[in-house]
MARTORBA-591204 format. One record per residue (C-alpha): residue number from 1; chain; x, y, z. Coordinates in steps of 0.25 Angstrom, whole numbers, plus 5000, padded with zeros to 4 digits. Layout:
! MARTORBA-591204
(NUM, A, (X, Y, Z))
...
! end
This chain:
! MARTORBA-591204
(1, A, (5060, 5038, 4900))
(2, A, (5053, 5028, 4907))
(3, A, (5054, 5025, 4921))
(4, A, (5061, 5011, 4924))
(5, A, (5060, 5005, 4936))
(6, A, (5072, 5004, 4947))
(7, A, (5071, 4991, 4951))
(8, A, (5082, 4991, 4962))
(9, A, (5073, 5002, 4970))
(10, A, (5064, 4993, 4967))
(11, A, (5070, 4980, 4973))
(12, A, (5075, 4990, 4985))
(13, A, (5063, 4993, 4988))
(14, A, (5056, 4980, 4989))
(15, A, (5068, 4974, 4997))
(16, A, (5067, 4986, 5008))
(17, A, (5051, 4983, 5006))
(18, A, (5052, 4966, 5009))
(19, A, (5063, 4968, 5020))
(20, A, (5053, 4978, 5028))
(21, A, (5043, 4969, 5029))
(22, A, (5050, 4957, 5030))
(23, A, (5057, 4962, 5043))
(24, A, (5043, 4969, 5048))
(25, A, (5036, 4956, 5047))
(26, A, (5048, 4947, 5052))
(27, A, (5051, 4957, 5064))
(28, A, (5036, 4959, 5067))
(29, A, (5027, 4948, 5062))
(30, A, (5012, 4951, 5063))
(31, A, (5016, 4962, 5071))
(32, A, (5008, 4975, 5067))
(33, A, (5023, 4981, 5067))
(34, A, (5025, 4970, 5054))
(35, A, (5016, 4983, 5047))
(36, A, (5030, 4989, 5046))
(37, A, (5033, 4981, 5034))
(38, A, (5025, 4992, 5027))
(39, A, (5037, 5002, 5029))
(40, A, (5045, 4993, 5019))
(41, A, (5039, 4998, 5005))
(42, A, (5039, 5014, 5010))
(43, A, (5054, 5011, 5014))
(44, A, (5059, 5003, 5003))
(45, A, (5052, 5016, 4995))
(46, A, (5058, 5026, 5001))
(47, A, (5072, 5020, 5002))
(48, A, (5072, 5016, 4986))
(49, A, (5065, 5030, 4983))
(50, A, (5077, 5037, 4990))
(51, A, (5087, 5028, 4983))
(52, A, (5082, 5030, 4968))
(53, A, (5074, 5043, 4970))
(54, A, (5065, 5045, 4958))
(55, A, (5060, 5059, 4951))
(56, A, (5046, 5058, 4953))
(57, A, (5037, 5048, 4960))
(58, A, (5024, 5045, 4953))
(59, A, (5017, 5041, 4966))
(60, A, (5019, 5050, 4979))
(61, A, (5011, 5048, 4993))
(62, A, (4999, 5056, 4991))
(63, A, (4998, 5055, 4976))
(64, A, (4991, 5064, 4965))
(65, A, (4981, 5068, 4974))
(66, A, (4985, 5069, 4989))
(67, A, (4972, 5074, 4995))
(68, A, (4964, 5062, 4988))
(69, A, (4975, 5053, 4996))
(70, A, (4973, 5059, 5007))
(71, A, (4959, 5055, 5006))
(72, A, (4962, 5042, 5001))
(73, A, (4970, 5040, 5015))
(74, A, (4960, 5047, 5026))
(75, A, (4949, 5036, 5019))
(76, A, (4955, 5024, 5027))
(77, A, (4956, 5032, 5040))
(78, A, (4944, 5040, 5040))
(79, A, (4938, 5026, 5038))
(80, A, (4946, 5018, 5046))
(81, A, (4944, 5030, 5057))
(82, A, (4929, 5030, 5057))
(83, A, (4927, 5015, 5055))
(84, A, (4936, 5010, 5064))
(85, A, (4944, 4997, 5064))
(86, A, (4943, 4986, 5075))
(87, A, (4953, 4975, 5071))
(88, A, (4964, 4982, 5077))
(89, A, (4965, 4986, 5092))
(90, A, (4975, 4998, 5091))
(91, A, (4965, 5006, 5098))
(92, A, (4953, 5004, 5103))
(93, A, (4944, 5015, 5095))
(94, A, (4942, 5008, 5082))
(95, A, (4942, 5022, 5076))
(96, A, (4956, 5025, 5081))
(97, A, (4960, 5010, 5078))
(98, A, (4956, 5013, 5063))
(99, A, (4962, 5026, 5059))
(100, A, (4974, 5020, 5066))
(101, A, (4974, 5007, 5058))
(102, A, (4971, 5013, 5046))
(103, A, (4983, 5024, 5046))
(104, A, (4993, 5013, 5052))
(105, A, (4988, 5005, 5039))
(106, A, (4990, 5017, 5029))
(107, A, (5002, 5020, 5034))
(108, A, (5006, 5005, 5032))
(109, A, (5000, 5006, 5018))
(110, A, (5006, 5018, 5017))
(111, A, (5019, 5014, 5018))
(112, A, (5018, 5002, 5008))
(113, A, (5013, 5009, 4998))
(114, A, (5024, 5020, 4998))
(115, A, (5033, 5009, 4991))
(116, A, (5022, 5001, 4985))
(117, A, (5017, 5012, 4976))
(118, A, (5027, 5023, 4982))
(119, A, (5039, 5017, 4976))
(120, A, (5037, 5005, 4969))
(121, A, (5024, 5006, 4961))
(122, A, (5031, 5020, 4955))
(123, A, (5042, 5012, 4953))
(124, A, (5038, 5000, 4946))
(125, A, (5027, 5008, 4937))
(126, A, (5035, 5007, 4925))
(127, A, (5031, 4993, 4924))
(128, A, (5016, 4998, 4925))
(129, A, (5004, 4999, 4935))
(130, A, (5000, 4984, 4934))
(131, A, (5016, 4978, 4934))
(132, A, (5017, 4987, 4947))
(133, A, (5008, 4983, 4955))
(134, A, (5009, 4968, 4950))
(135, A, (5024, 4969, 4954))
(136, A, (5021, 4978, 4967))
(137, A, (5009, 4968, 4972))
(138, A, (5019, 4956, 4970))
(139, A, (5031, 4963, 4979))
(140, A, (5019, 4969, 4988))
(141, A, (5015, 4953, 4991))
(142, A, (5028, 4948, 4995))
(143, A, (5031, 4959, 5004))
(144, A, (5023, 4955, 5013))
(145, A, (5029, 4942, 5014))
(146, A, (5015, 4936, 5016))
(147, A, (5020, 4923, 5010))
(148, A, (5030, 4920, 5021))
(149, A, (5019, 4920, 5031))
(150, A, (5015, 4906, 5038))
(151, A, (5002, 4902, 5034))
(152, A, (5001, 4907, 5020))
(153, A, (4999, 4899, 5006))
(154, A, (4999, 4900, 4992))
(155, A, (4985, 4905, 4991))
(156, A, (4986, 4917, 5002))
(157, A, (4998, 4923, 4994))
(158, A, (4992, 4923, 4980))
(159, A, (4980, 4929, 4988))
(160, A, (4989, 4940, 4994))
(161, A, (4998, 4943, 4981))
(162, A, (4986, 4944, 4973))
(163, A, (4981, 4954, 4984))
(164, A, (4994, 4962, 4985))
(165, A, (4993, 4963, 4969))
(166, A, (4978, 4966, 4968))
(167, A, (4983, 4978, 4980))
(168, A, (4994, 4982, 4971))
(169, A, (4987, 4987, 4959))
(170, A, (4975, 4994, 4968))
(171, A, (4988, 5002, 4974))
(172, A, (4995, 5003, 4961))
(173, A, (4983, 5009, 4954))
(174, A, (4978, 5017, 4965))
(175, A, (4994, 5022, 4966))
(176, A, (4995, 5026, 4951))
(177, A, (4980, 5032, 4951))
(178, A, (4985, 5042, 4962))
(179, A, (4998, 5042, 4963))
(180, A, (4998, 5041, 4978))
(181, A, (5004, 5031, 4989))
(182, A, (4992, 5035, 4999))
(183, A, (4982, 5028, 4992))
(184, A, (4987, 5015, 4987))
(185, A, (4992, 5015, 5003))
(186, A, (4977, 5017, 5008))
(187, A, (4973, 5005, 4997))
(188, A, (4985, 4998, 5004))
(189, A, (4979, 5000, 5016))
(190, A, (4965, 4994, 5014))
(191, A, (4973, 4982, 5008))
(192, A, (4979, 4980, 5020))
(193, A, (4968, 4984, 5030))
(194, A, (4959, 4972, 5023))
(195, A, (4970, 4961, 5024))
(196, A, (4976, 4964, 5038))
(197, A, (4964, 4968, 5047))
(198, A, (4950, 4960, 5046))
(199, A, (4941, 4970, 5046))
(200, A, (4928, 4969, 5050))
(201, A, (4912, 4975, 5047))
(202, A, (4914, 4990, 5046))
(203, A, (4929, 4990, 5044))
(204, A, (4930, 4986, 5032))
(205, A, (4923, 4997, 5027))
(206, A, (4936, 5004, 5030))
(207, A, (4945, 4998, 5017))
(208, A, (4932, 4999, 5009))
(209, A, (4927, 5012, 5011))
(210, A, (4941, 5017, 5009))
(211, A, (4943, 5009, 4994))
(212, A, (4929, 5014, 4989))
(213, A, (4934, 5029, 4995))
(214, A, (4948, 5027, 4987))
(215, A, (4943, 5022, 4975))
(216, A, (4933, 5033, 4974))
(217, A, (4945, 5041, 4977))
(218, A, (4954, 5037, 4967))
(219, A, (4944, 5041, 4957))
(220, A, (4945, 5056, 4960))
(221, A, (4960, 5054, 4958))
(222, A, (4967, 5060, 4945))
(223, A, (4964, 5051, 4934))
(224, A, (4977, 5053, 4926))
(225, A, (4987, 5042, 4931))
(226, A, (5002, 5048, 4933))
(227, A, (5011, 5050, 4919))
(228, A, (5019, 5038, 4914))
(229, A, (5010, 5027, 4923))
(230, A, (5010, 5015, 4916))
(231, A, (4997, 5006, 4915))
! end
């Protein structure tokens, strides 16, 4: 029997995600602690998954090949340590600063992806990969509340919406191919790294080399898509 979408759980999930994001942004403003908004999708997913238990789940944290997921996670951490990050000054040593920023960024991205991919994409998959990615991209855009910031304009918002749709598609395809939450979180991390930090010179090698390595890595993943995944 074809799986039905539990729209009530989707609404509850998104409402929790919005509430936590809004609260973090209102309370912390532009402070680094505003990043706690990333807990919204994770908390929302944990709540709905506890209320509406699934007999089986397509996506898991490490996916169909945990060893490759771990390798994919170690790539940006290693690059950030070797190259270092100079755009923040949490630590004087650029290499320690680099791995600390990468670890923090990956943790944040994983919290988001646990909700967007670990719960919502799987819930919406009966609509098909394209439709589910588009819906999540639009919801992801509104979740950022960028449209409420002072100084924004229609051109900026349309560009950001397009970026959210593109990112959502890339992470959705990666999740389906790997059944992993870690790999989409790694892509999400690069998405945030490029948009938040103004990387210069050699630092740009961190996201660029990571993406190239991940593309090469996914080529060695299991070629068959999970059964029942609509295209």
